[in-house]
TORTI-822334 format. One record per atom (N, C-alpha, C, O, CB): residue number from 1; chain; atom name; x, y, z. Coordinates in Angstrom, 1 decimal. Glycine has a CB too. Layout:
% TORTI-822334
i = NUM; ch = A; at = CA; px = X; py = Y; pz = Z;
...
END
This chain:
% TORTI-822334
i = 1; ch = A; at = N; px = 106.4; py = 77.3; pz = 102.2;
i = 1; ch = A; at = CA; px = 106.2; py = 78.4; pz = 101.2;
i = 1; ch = A; at = C; px = 105.3; py = 79.5; pz = 101.9;
i = 1; ch = A; at = O; px = 104.3; py = 79.2; pz = 102.5;
i = 1; ch = A; at = CB; px = 105.5; py = 77.8; pz = 100.0;
i = 2; ch = A; at = N; px = 105.7; py = 80.7; pz = 101.7;
i = 2; ch = A; at = CA; px = 105.0; py = 81.8; pz = 102.4;
i = 2; ch = A; at = C; px = 103.6; py = 82.0; pz = 101.7;
i = 2; ch = A; at = O; px = 103.5; py = 81.9; pz = 100.5;
i = 2; ch = A; at = CB; px = 105.8; py = 83.1; pz = 102.3;
i = 3; ch = A; at = N; px = 102.7; py = 82.4; pz = 102.5;
i = 3; ch = A; at = CA; px = 101.3; py = 82.7; pz = 102.1;
i = 3; ch = A; at = C; px = 101.3; py = 84.1; pz = 101.5;
i = 3; ch = A; at = O; px = 101.9; py = 85.0; pz = 102.1;
i = 3; ch = A; at = CB; px = 100.3; py = 82.4; pz = 103.2;
i = 4; ch = A; at = N; px = 100.5; py = 84.3; pz = 100.5;
i = 4; ch = A; at = CA; px = 100.4; py = 85.6; pz = 99.9;
i = 4; ch = A; at = C; px = 99.4; py = 86.4; pz = 100.8;
i = 4; ch = A; at = O; px = 98.5; py = 85.8; pz = 101.5;
i = 4; ch = A; at = CB; px = 99.9; py = 85.6; pz = 98.5;
i = 5; ch = A; at = N; px = 99.6; py = 87.7; pz = 100.9;
i = 5; ch = A; at = CA; px = 98.7; py = 88.5; pz = 101.7;
i = 5; ch = A; at = C; px = 97.3; py = 88.6; pz = 101.1;
i = 5; ch = A; at = O; px = 97.1; py = 88.3; pz = 99.9;
i = 5; ch = A; at = CB; px = 99.3; py = 90.0; pz = 101.8;
i = 6; ch = A; at = N; px = 96.3; py = 88.8; pz = 102.0;
i = 6; ch = A; at = CA; px = 94.9; py = 88.7; pz = 101.6;
i = 6; ch = A; at = C; px = 94.6; py = 89.6; pz = 100.5;
i = 6; ch = A; at = O; px = 93.8; py = 89.2; pz = 99.6;
i = 6; ch = A; at = CB; px = 94.1; py = 89.1; pz = 102.8;
i = 7; ch = A; at = N; px = 95.1; py = 90.8; pz = 100.5;
i = 7; ch = A; at = CA; px = 94.7; py = 91.8; pz = 99.4;
i = 7; ch = A; at = C; px = 95.5; py = 91.7; pz = 98.2;
i = 7; ch = A; at = O; px = 95.2; py = 92.5; pz = 97.2;
i = 7; ch = A; at = CB; px = 94.8; py = 93.2; pz = 100.0;
i = 8; ch = A; at = N; px = 96.4; py = 90.8; pz = 98.1;
i = 8; ch = A; at = CA; px = 97.3; py = 90.7; pz = 96.9;
i = 8; ch = A; at = C; px = 96.5; py = 90.5; pz = 95.6;
i = 8; ch = A; at = O; px = 96.7; py = 91.2; pz = 94.7;
i = 8; ch = A; at = CB; px = 98.3; py = 89.6; pz = 97.1;
i = 9; ch = A; at = N; px = 95.7; py = 89.5; pz = 95.6;
i = 9; ch = A; at = CA; px = 94.9; py = 89.2; pz = 94.4;
i = 9; ch = A; at = C; px = 94.0; py = 90.3; pz = 94.0;
i = 9; ch = A; at = O; px = 93.9; py = 90.6; pz = 92.8;
i = 9; ch = A; at = CB; px = 94.0; py = 87.9; pz = 94.6;
i = 10; ch = A; at = N; px = 93.4; py = 91.0; pz = 94.9;
i = 10; ch = A; at = CA; px = 92.5; py = 92.1; pz = 94.6;
i = 10; ch = A; at = C; px = 93.3; py = 93.3; pz = 94.0;
i = 10; ch = A; at = O; px = 92.9; py = 93.9; pz = 93.0;
i = 10; ch = A; at = CB; px = 91.8; py = 92.6; pz = 95.9;
i = 11; ch = A; at = N; px = 94.5; py = 93.5; pz = 94.6;
i = 11; ch = A; at = CA; px = 95.4; py = 94.6; pz = 94.1;
i = 11; ch = A; at = C; px = 95.9; py = 94.2; pz = 92.7;
i = 11; ch = A; at = O; px = 95.9; py = 95.1; pz = 91.8;
i = 11; ch = A; at = CB; px = 96.6; py = 94.8; pz = 95.0;
i = 12; ch = A; at = N; px = 96.2; py = 93.0; pz = 92.5;
i = 12; ch = A; at = CA; px = 96.7; py = 92.5; pz = 91.2;
i = 12; ch = A; at = C; px = 95.6; py = 92.7; pz = 90.1;
i = 12; ch = A; at = O; px = 95.9; py = 93.2; pz = 89.0;
i = 12; ch = A; at = CB; px = 97.2; py = 91.1; pz = 91.2;
i = 13; ch = A; at = N; px = 94.4; py = 92.3; pz = 90.4;
i = 13; ch = A; at = CA; px = 93.3; py = 92.5; pz = 89.4;
i = 13; ch = A; at = C; px = 93.0; py = 94.0; pz = 89.1;
i = 13; ch = A; at = O; px = 92.7; py = 94.3; pz = 88.0;
i = 13; ch = A; at = CB; px = 92.1; py = 91.8; pz = 89.9;
i = 14; ch = A; at = N; px = 93.1; py = 94.8; pz = 90.2;
i = 14; ch = A; at = CA; px = 92.8; py = 96.2; pz = 90.0;
i = 14; ch = A; at = C; px = 93.9; py = 96.8; pz = 89.1;
i = 14; ch = A; at = O; px = 93.6; py = 97.7; pz = 88.3;
i = 14; ch = A; at = CB; px = 92.8; py = 96.9; pz = 91.4;
i = 15; ch = A; at = N; px = 95.2; py = 96.4; pz = 89.3;
i = 15; ch = A; at = CA; px = 96.3; py = 96.9; pz = 88.5;
i = 15; ch = A; at = C; px = 96.1; py = 96.5; pz = 87.0;
i = 15; ch = A; at = O; px = 96.4; py = 97.3; pz = 86.1;
i = 15; ch = A; at = CB; px = 97.6; py = 96.5; pz = 89.0;
i = 16; ch = A; at = N; px = 95.8; py = 95.2; pz = 86.8;
i = 16; ch = A; at = CA; px = 95.6; py = 94.7; pz = 85.5;
i = 16; ch = A; at = C; px = 94.4; py = 95.5; pz = 84.8;
i = 16; ch = A; at = O; px = 94.6; py = 95.9; pz = 83.6;
i = 16; ch = A; at = CB; px = 95.2; py = 93.2; pz = 85.5;
i = 17; ch = A; at = N; px = 93.4; py = 95.8; pz = 85.5;
i = 17; ch = A; at = CA; px = 92.2; py = 96.5; pz = 84.9;
i = 17; ch = A; at = C; px = 92.7; py = 97.9; pz = 84.6;
i = 17; ch = A; at = O; px = 92.3; py = 98.5; pz = 83.6;
i = 17; ch = A; at = CB; px = 91.1; py = 96.5; pz = 85.9;
i = 18; ch = A; at = N; px = 93.4; py = 98.6; pz = 85.5;
i = 18; ch = A; at = CA; px = 93.9; py = 99.9; pz = 85.3;
i = 18; ch = A; at = C; px = 94.7; py = 100.0; pz = 84.0;
i = 18; ch = A; at = O; px = 94.5; py = 100.9; pz = 83.1;
i = 18; ch = A; at = CB; px = 94.7; py = 100.4; pz = 86.5;
i = 19; ch = A; at = N; px = 95.7; py = 99.1; pz = 83.9;
i = 19; ch = A; at = CA; px = 96.6; py = 99.1; pz = 82.7;
i = 19; ch = A; at = C; px = 95.9; py = 98.8; pz = 81.4;
i = 19; ch = A; at = O; px = 96.1; py = 99.3; pz = 80.4;
i = 19; ch = A; at = CB; px = 97.8; py = 98.2; pz = 82.9;
i = 20; ch = A; at = N; px = 94.9; py = 97.8; pz = 81.5;
i = 20; ch = A; at = CA; px = 94.2; py = 97.4; pz = 80.3;
i = 20; ch = A; at = C; px = 93.3; py = 98.6; pz = 79.9;
i = 20; ch = A; at = O; px = 93.2; py = 98.9; pz = 78.7;
i = 20; ch = A; at = CB; px = 93.3; py = 96.2; pz = 80.6;
i = 21; ch = A; at = N; px = 92.7; py = 99.3; pz = 80.8;
i = 21; ch = A; at = CA; px = 91.9; py = 100.5; pz = 80.5;
i = 21; ch = A; at = C; px = 92.7; py = 101.6; pz = 79.9;
i = 21; ch = A; at = O; px = 92.2; py = 102.4; pz = 79.0;
i = 21; ch = A; at = CB; px = 91.2; py = 101.0; pz = 81.7;
i = 22; ch = A; at = N; px = 93.9; py = 101.7; pz = 80.3;
i = 22; ch = A; at = CA; px = 94.8; py = 102.8; pz = 79.8;
i = 22; ch = A; at = C; px = 95.4; py = 102.5; pz = 78.5;
i = 22; ch = A; at = O; px = 95.5; py = 103.3; pz = 77.6;
i = 22; ch = A; at = CB; px = 95.9; py = 103.2; pz = 80.8;
i = 23; ch = A; at = N; px = 96.0; py = 101.3; pz = 78.3;
i = 23; ch = A; at = CA; px = 96.7; py = 100.9; pz = 77.1;
i = 23; ch = A; at = C; px = 96.1; py = 100.0; pz = 76.2;
i = 23; ch = A; at = O; px = 96.5; py = 99.7; pz = 75.1;
i = 23; ch = A; at = CB; px = 98.1; py = 100.4; pz = 77.6;
i = 24; ch = A; at = N; px = 95.0; py = 99.4; pz = 76.6;
i = 24; ch = A; at = CA; px = 94.2; py = 98.4; pz = 75.8;
i = 24; ch = A; at = C; px = 95.0; py = 97.2; pz = 75.5;
i = 24; ch = A; at = O; px = 94.8; py = 96.5; pz = 74.4;
i = 24; ch = A; at = CB; px = 93.7; py = 99.1; pz = 74.5;
i = 25; ch = A; at = N; px = 95.9; py = 96.8; pz = 76.3;
i = 25; ch = A; at = CA; px = 96.6; py = 95.5; pz = 76.2;
i = 25; ch = A; at = C; px = 97.0; py = 95.0; pz = 77.6;
i = 25; ch = A; at = O; px = 96.6; py = 95.5; pz = 78.6;
i = 25; ch = A; at = CB; px = 97.9; py = 95.7; pz = 75.3;
i = 26; ch = A; at = N; px = 97.7; py = 93.8; pz = 77.6;
i = 26; ch = A; at = CA; px = 98.0; py = 93.1; pz = 78.8;
i = 26; ch = A; at = C; px = 99.4; py = 93.4; pz = 79.3;
i = 26; ch = A; at = O; px = 100.2; py = 92.5; pz = 79.2;
i = 26; ch = A; at = CB; px = 97.7; py = 91.7; pz = 78.7;
i = 27; ch = A; at = N; px = 99.7; py = 94.6; pz = 79.7;
i = 27; ch = A; at = CA; px = 101.1; py = 94.9; pz = 80.2;
i = 27; ch = A; at = C; px = 101.3; py = 94.4; pz = 81.6;
i = 27; ch = A; at = O; px = 100.3; py = 94.2; pz = 82.3;
i = 27; ch = A; at = CB; px = 101.3; py = 96.4; pz = 80.1;
i = 28; ch = A; at = N; px = 102.5; py = 94.1; pz = 81.9;
i = 28; ch = A; at = CA; px = 102.9; py = 93.6; pz = 83.2;
i = 28; ch = A; at = C; px = 104.0; py = 94.5; pz = 83.8;
i = 28; ch = A; at = O; px = 104.6; py = 94.1; pz = 84.8;
i = 28; ch = A; at = CB; px = 103.3; py = 92.2; pz = 83.2;
i = 29; ch = A; at = N; px = 104.2; py = 95.7; pz = 83.2;
i = 29; ch = A; at = CA; px = 105.2; py = 96.6; pz = 83.7;
i = 29; ch = A; at = C; px = 104.6; py = 98.0; pz = 83.8;
i = 29; ch = A; at = O; px = 104.1; py = 98.5; pz = 82.8;
i = 29; ch = A; at = CB; px = 106.4; py = 96.5; pz = 82.8;
i = 30; ch = A; at = N; px = 104.7; py = 98.6; pz = 85.0;
i = 30; ch = A; at = CA; px = 104.2; py = 100.0; pz = 85.2;
i = 30; ch = A; at = C; px = 105.4; py = 100.9; pz = 85.2;
i = 30; ch = A; at = O; px = 106.4; py = 100.7; pz = 85.9;
i = 30; ch = A; at = CB; px = 103.4; py = 100.1; pz = 86.5;
i = 31; ch = A; at = N; px = 105.3; py = 102.0; pz = 84.5;
i = 31; ch = A; at = CA; px = 106.3; py = 103.1; pz = 84.6;
i = 31; ch = A; at = C; px = 106.0; py = 103.9; pz = 85.9;
i = 31; ch = A; at = O; px = 104.9; py = 103.7; pz = 86.5;
i = 31; ch = A; at = CB; px = 106.3; py = 104.0; pz = 83.3;
i = 32; ch = A; at = N; px = 106.9; py = 104.7; pz = 86.3;
i = 32; ch = A; at = CA; px = 106.7; py = 105.5; pz = 87.5;
i = 32; ch = A; at = C; px = 105.6; py = 106.5; pz = 87.2;
i = 32; ch = A; at = O; px = 104.9; py = 106.8; pz = 88.2;
i = 32; ch = A; at = CB; px = 108.0; py = 106.3; pz = 87.8;
i = 33; ch = A; at = N; px = 105.4; py = 106.9; pz = 86.0;
i = 33; ch = A; at = CA; px = 104.3; py = 107.8; pz = 85.7;
i = 33; ch = A; at = C; px = 102.9; py = 107.1; pz = 85.9;
i = 33; ch = A; at = O; px = 102.0; py = 107.7; pz = 86.4;
i = 33; ch = A; at = CB; px = 104.4; py = 108.3; pz = 84.2;
i = 34; ch = A; at = N; px = 102.9; py = 105.8; pz = 85.5;
i = 34; ch = A; at = CA; px = 101.7; py = 105.0; pz = 85.7;
i = 34; ch = A; at = C; px = 101.3; py = 104.9; pz = 87.2;
i = 34; ch = A; at = O; px = 100.2; py = 105.0; pz = 87.6;
i = 34; ch = A; at = CB; px = 101.8; py = 103.6; pz = 85.0;
i = 35; ch = A; at = N; px = 102.4; py = 104.6; pz = 88.0;
i = 35; ch = A; at = CA; px = 102.2; py = 104.5; pz = 89.4;
i = 35; ch = A; at = C; px = 101.7; py = 105.8; pz = 90.0;
i = 35; ch = A; at = O; px = 100.8; py = 105.7; pz = 90.9;
i = 35; ch = A; at = CB; px = 103.5; py = 104.0; pz = 90.1;
i = 36; ch = A; at = N; px = 102.3; py = 106.9; pz = 89.6;
i = 36; ch = A; at = CA; px = 101.8; py = 108.2; pz = 90.1;
i = 36; ch = A; at = C; px = 100.3; py = 108.4; pz = 89.8;
i = 36; ch = A; at = O; px = 99.5; py = 108.8; pz = 90.6;
i = 36; ch = A; at = CB; px = 102.6; py = 109.3; pz = 89.5;
i = 37; ch = A; at = N; px = 99.9; py = 108.1; pz = 88.6;
i = 37; ch = A; at = CA; px = 98.5; py = 108.2; pz = 88.1;
i = 37; ch = A; at = C; px = 97.6; py = 107.3; pz = 88.9;
i = 37; ch = A; at = O; px = 96.5; py = 107.7; pz = 89.3;
i = 37; ch = A; at = CB; px = 98.4; py = 108.0; pz = 86.6;
i = 38; ch = A; at = N; px = 98.1; py = 106.0; pz = 89.1;
i = 38; ch = A; at = CA; px = 97.2; py = 105.1; pz = 89.8;
i = 38; ch = A; at = C; px = 97.0; py = 105.5; pz = 91.3;
i = 38; ch = A; at = O; px = 95.9; py = 105.4; pz = 91.8;
i = 38; ch = A; at = CB; px = 97.9; py = 103.7; pz = 89.8;
i = 39; ch = A; at = N; px = 98.1; py = 105.9; pz = 91.9;
i = 39; ch = A; at = CA; px = 98.0; py = 106.3; pz = 93.4;
i = 39; ch = A; at = C; px = 97.5; py = 107.7; pz = 93.6;
i = 39; ch = A; at = O; px = 97.0; py = 108.0; pz = 94.7;
i = 39; ch = A; at = CB; px = 99.4; py = 106.1; pz = 94.0;
i = 40; ch = A; at = N; px = 97.6; py = 108.5; pz = 92.6;
i = 40; ch = A; at = CA; px = 97.2; py = 109.9; pz = 92.7;
i = 40; ch = A; at = C; px = 98.3; py = 110.7; pz = 93.6;
i = 40; ch = A; at = O; px = 97.9; py = 111.6; pz = 94.3;
i = 40; ch = A; at = CB; px = 95.9; py = 110.0; pz = 93.4;
i = 41; ch = A; at = N; px = 99.5; py = 110.2; pz = 93.5;
i = 41; ch = A; at = CA; px = 100.6; py = 110.8; pz = 94.3;
i = 41; ch = A; at = C; px = 101.6; py = 111.5; pz = 93.4;
i = 41; ch = A; at = O; px = 101.6; py = 111.2; pz = 92.2;
i = 41; ch = A; at = CB; px = 101.3; py = 109.7; pz = 95.2;
i = 42; ch = A; at = N; px = 102.5; py = 112.3; pz = 93.9;
i = 42; ch = A; at = CA; px = 103.5; py = 113.0; pz = 93.2;
i = 42; ch = A; at = C; px = 104.7; py = 112.0; pz = 92.8;
i = 42; ch = A; at = O; px = 104.8; py = 111.0; pz = 93.4;
i = 42; ch = A; at = CB; px = 104.1; py = 114.2; pz = 93.9;
i = 43; ch = A; at = N; px = 105.4; py = 112.5; pz = 91.8;
i = 43; ch = A; at = CA; px = 106.6; py = 111.7; pz = 91.3;
i = 43; ch = A; at = C; px = 107.6; py = 111.5; pz = 92.5;
i = 43; ch = A; at = O; px = 108.1; py = 110.4; pz = 92.7;
i = 43; ch = A; at = CB; px = 107.3; py = 112.4; pz = 90.2;
i = 44; ch = A; at = N; px = 107.8; py = 112.6; pz = 93.3;
i = 44; ch = A; at = CA; px = 108.8; py = 112.5; pz = 94.4;
i = 44; ch = A; at = C; px = 108.3; py = 111.5; pz = 95.4;
i = 44; ch = A; at = O; px = 109.1; py = 110.7; pz = 96.0;
i = 44; ch = A; at = CB; px = 109.0; py = 113.9; pz = 95.0;
i = 45; ch = A; at = N; px = 107.0; py = 111.5; pz = 95.8;
i = 45; ch = A; at = CA; px = 106.5; py = 110.5; pz = 96.7;
i = 45; ch = A; at = C; px = 106.7; py = 109.1; pz = 96.3;
i = 45; ch = A; at = O; px = 107.2; py = 108.3; pz = 97.1;
i = 45; ch = A; at = CB; px = 105.0; py = 110.8; pz = 97.0;
i = 46; ch = A; at = N; px = 106.4; py = 108.8; pz = 95.0;
i = 46; ch = A; at = CA; px = 106.5; py = 107.5; pz = 94.5;
i = 46; ch = A; at = C; px = 107.9; py = 107.0; pz = 94.5;
i = 46; ch = A; at = O; px = 108.2; py = 105.9; pz = 94.8;
i = 46; ch = A; at = CB; px = 105.9; py = 107.4; pz = 93.1;
i = 47; ch = A; at = N; px = 108.9; py = 107.9; pz = 94.1;
i = 47; ch = A; at = CA; px = 110.3; py = 107.6; pz = 94.1;
i = 47; ch = A; at = C; px = 110.8; py = 107.2; pz = 95.5;
i = 47; ch = A; at = O; px = 111.6; py = 106.3; pz = 95.7;
i = 47; ch = A; at = CB; px = 111.1; py = 108.7; pz = 93.5;
i = 48; ch = A; at = N; px = 110.3; py = 108.0; pz = 96.5;
i = 48; ch = A; at = CA; px = 110.8; py = 107.8; pz = 97.8;
i = 48; ch = A; at = C; px = 110.2; py = 106.5; pz = 98.5;
i = 48; ch = A; at = O; px = 111.0; py = 105.9; pz = 99.2;
i = 48; ch = A; at = CB; px = 110.4; py = 109.0; pz = 98.7;
i = 49; ch = A; at = N; px = 109.0; py = 106.2; pz = 98.2;
i = 49; ch = A; at = CA; px = 108.3; py = 105.1; pz = 98.9;
i = 49; ch = A; at = C; px = 108.3; py = 103.8; pz = 98.2;
i = 49; ch = A; at = O; px = 108.0; py = 102.7; pz = 98.8;
i = 49; ch = A; at = CB; px = 106.9; py = 105.5; pz = 99.3;
i = 50; ch = A; at = N; px = 108.6; py = 103.7; pz = 96.9;
i = 50; ch = A; at = CA; px = 108.5; py = 102.5; pz = 96.1;
i = 50; ch = A; at = C; px = 109.8; py = 102.3; pz = 95.4;
i = 50; ch = A; at = O; px = 110.4; py = 103.3; pz = 94.9;
i = 50; ch = A; at = CB; px = 107.3; py = 102.5; pz = 95.2;
i = 51; ch = A; at = N; px = 110.3; py = 101.1; pz = 95.3;
i = 51; ch = A; at = CA; px = 111.6; py = 100.8; pz = 94.7;
i = 51; ch = A; at = C; px = 111.3; py = 100.6; pz = 93.2;
i = 51; ch = A; at = O; px = 111.1; py = 99.5; pz = 92.7;
i = 51; ch = A; at = CB; px = 112.3; py = 99.6; pz = 95.3;
i = 52; ch = A; at = N; px = 111.4; py = 101.7; pz = 92.4;
i = 52; ch = A; at = CA; px = 111.1; py = 101.6; pz = 91.0;
i = 52; ch = A; at = C; px = 112.3; py = 102.1; pz = 90.2;
i = 52; ch = A; at = O; px = 112.8; py = 103.2; pz = 90.5;
i = 52; ch = A; at = CB; px = 109.8; py = 102.5; pz = 90.6;
i = 53; ch = A; at = N; px = 112.8; py = 101.3; pz = 89.3;
i = 53; ch = A; at = CA; px = 114.0; py = 101.7; pz = 88.5;
i = 53; ch = A; at = C; px = 113.5; py = 102.3; pz = 87.2;
i = 53; ch = A; at = O; px = 112.3; py = 102.6; pz = 87.1;
i = 53; ch = A; at = CB; px = 114.9; py = 100.4; pz = 88.2;
i = 54; ch = A; at = N; px = 114.5; py = 102.6; pz = 86.3;
i = 54; ch = A; at = CA; px = 114.2; py = 103.3; pz = 85.1;
i = 54; ch = A; at = C; px = 113.2; py = 102.6; pz = 84.2;
i = 54; ch = A; at = O; px = 112.4; py = 103.2; pz = 83.5;
i = 54; ch = A; at = CB; px = 115.4; py = 103.6; pz = 84.3;
i = 55; ch = A; at = N; px = 113.2; py = 101.2; pz = 84.2;
i = 55; ch = A; at = CA; px = 112.3; py = 100.4; pz = 83.4;
i = 55; ch = A; at = C; px = 110.9; py = 100.4; pz = 83.9;
i = 55; ch = A; at = O; px = 110.0; py = 100.3; pz = 83.2;
i = 55; ch = A; at = CB; px = 112.9; py = 99.0; pz = 83.3;
i = 56; ch = A; at = N; px = 110.8; py = 100.5; pz = 85.2;
i = 56; ch = A; at = CA; px = 109.5; py = 100.5; pz = 85.9;
i = 56; ch = A; at = C; px = 109.4; py = 99.4; pz = 86.9;
i = 56; ch = A; at = O; px = 110.5; py = 99.0; pz = 87.4;
i = 56; ch = A; at = CB; px = 108.4; py = 100.2; pz = 84.8;
i = 57; ch = A; at = N; px = 108.2; py = 99.0; pz = 87.3;
i = 57; ch = A; at = CA; px = 108.0; py = 97.9; pz = 88.3;
i = 57; ch = A; at = C; px = 106.9; py = 97.0; pz = 87.7;
i = 57; ch = A; at = O; px = 106.0; py = 97.4; pz = 87.1;
i = 57; ch = A; at = CB; px = 107.6; py = 98.6; pz = 89.6;
i = 58; ch = A; at = N; px = 107.1; py = 95.7; pz = 88.0;
i = 58; ch = A; at = CA; px = 106.1; py = 94.7; pz = 87.5;
i = 58; ch = A; at = C; px = 104.8; py = 94.9; pz = 88.4;
i = 58; ch = A; at = O; px = 104.9; py = 95.3; pz = 89.5;
i = 58; ch = A; at = CB; px = 106.7; py = 93.3; pz = 87.6;
i = 59; ch = A; at = N; px = 103.7; py = 94.6; pz = 87.8;
i = 59; ch = A; at = CA; px = 102.5; py = 94.7; pz = 88.5;
i = 59; ch = A; at = C; px = 102.4; py = 93.7; pz = 89.7;
i = 59; ch = A; at = O; px = 101.7; py = 94.0; pz = 90.7;
i = 59; ch = A; at = CB; px = 101.3; py = 94.5; pz = 87.6;
i = 60; ch = A; at = N; px = 103.0; py = 92.6; pz = 89.5;
i = 60; ch = A; at = CA; px = 103.0; py = 91.6; pz = 90.6;
i = 60; ch = A; at = C; px = 103.8; py = 92.1; pz = 91.8;
i = 60; ch = A; at = O; px = 103.3; py = 92.0; pz = 93.0;
i = 60; ch = A; at = CB; px = 103.7; py = 90.3; pz = 90.1;
i = 61; ch = A; at = N; px = 104.9; py = 92.8; pz = 91.6;
i = 61; ch = A; at = CA; px = 105.7; py = 93.3; pz = 92.7;
i = 61; ch = A; at = C; px = 105.0; py = 94.5; pz = 93.3;
i = 61; ch = A; at = O; px = 105.0; py = 94.7; pz = 94.5;
i = 61; ch = A; at = CB; px = 107.1; py = 93.8; pz = 92.2;
i = 62; ch = A; at = N; px = 104.4; py = 95.3; pz = 92.5;
i = 62; ch = A; at = CA; px = 103.7; py = 96.5; pz = 93.0;
i = 62; ch = A; at = C; px = 102.5; py = 96.1; pz = 93.8;
i = 62; ch = A; at = O; px = 102.2; py = 96.7; pz = 94.8;
i = 62; ch = A; at = CB; px = 103.3; py = 97.4; pz = 91.8;
i = 63; ch = A; at = N; px = 101.7; py = 95.1; pz = 93.3;
i = 63; ch = A; at = CA; px = 100.6; py = 94.6; pz = 94.1;
i = 63; ch = A; at = C; px = 101.0; py = 94.0; pz = 95.4;
i = 63; ch = A; at = O; px = 100.3; py = 94.2; pz = 96.4;
i = 63; ch = A; at = CB; px = 99.9; py = 93.5; pz = 93.3;
i = 64; ch = A; at = N; px = 102.2; py = 93.4; pz = 95.5;
i = 64; ch = A; at = CA; px = 102.7; py = 92.8; pz = 96.7;
i = 64; ch = A; at = C; px = 103.1; py = 94.0; pz = 97.7;
i = 64; ch = A; at = O; px = 102.8; py = 93.9; pz = 98.9;
i = 64; ch = A; at = CB; px = 104.0; py = 92.0; pz = 96.5;
i = 65; ch = A; at = N; px = 103.6; py = 95.1; pz = 97.1;
i = 65; ch = A; at = CA; px = 104.0; py = 96.3; pz = 97.9;
i = 65; ch = A; at = C; px = 102.7; py = 97.0; pz = 98.5;
i = 65; ch = A; at = O; px = 102.8; py = 97.5; pz = 99.6;
i = 65; ch = A; at = CB; px = 104.8; py = 97.2; pz = 97.1;
i = 66; ch = A; at = N; px = 101.7; py = 97.0; pz = 97.7;
i = 66; ch = A; at = CA; px = 100.4; py = 97.6; pz = 98.2;
i = 66; ch = A; at = C; px = 99.7; py = 96.8; pz = 99.2;
i = 66; ch = A; at = O; px = 99.0; py = 97.4; pz = 100.0;
i = 66; ch = A; at = CB; px = 99.5; py = 97.8; pz = 97.0;
i = 67; ch = A; at = N; px = 99.9; py = 95.5; pz = 99.3;
i = 67; ch = A; at = CA; px = 99.2; py = 94.6; pz = 100.2;
i = 67; ch = A; at = C; px = 99.6; py = 94.8; pz = 101.6;
i = 67; ch = A; at = O; px = 99.1; py = 94.1; pz = 102.5;
i = 67; ch = A; at = CB; px = 99.3; py = 93.2; pz = 99.8;
END
């Protein structure tokens, strides 16, 4: 079984905290707009560098991508 990357848990907790602060609930799906806001990057950059569909991306997958 593959080991998770060192920063994965920290990234996951930071994403949970970001979404809870923004929406006041426990979401597990980020829209592309949320990702842009979190990273401070443009819509085009996020579309090019992250595999995000119309529904969004799960925070677990996004945390893995950031690690």
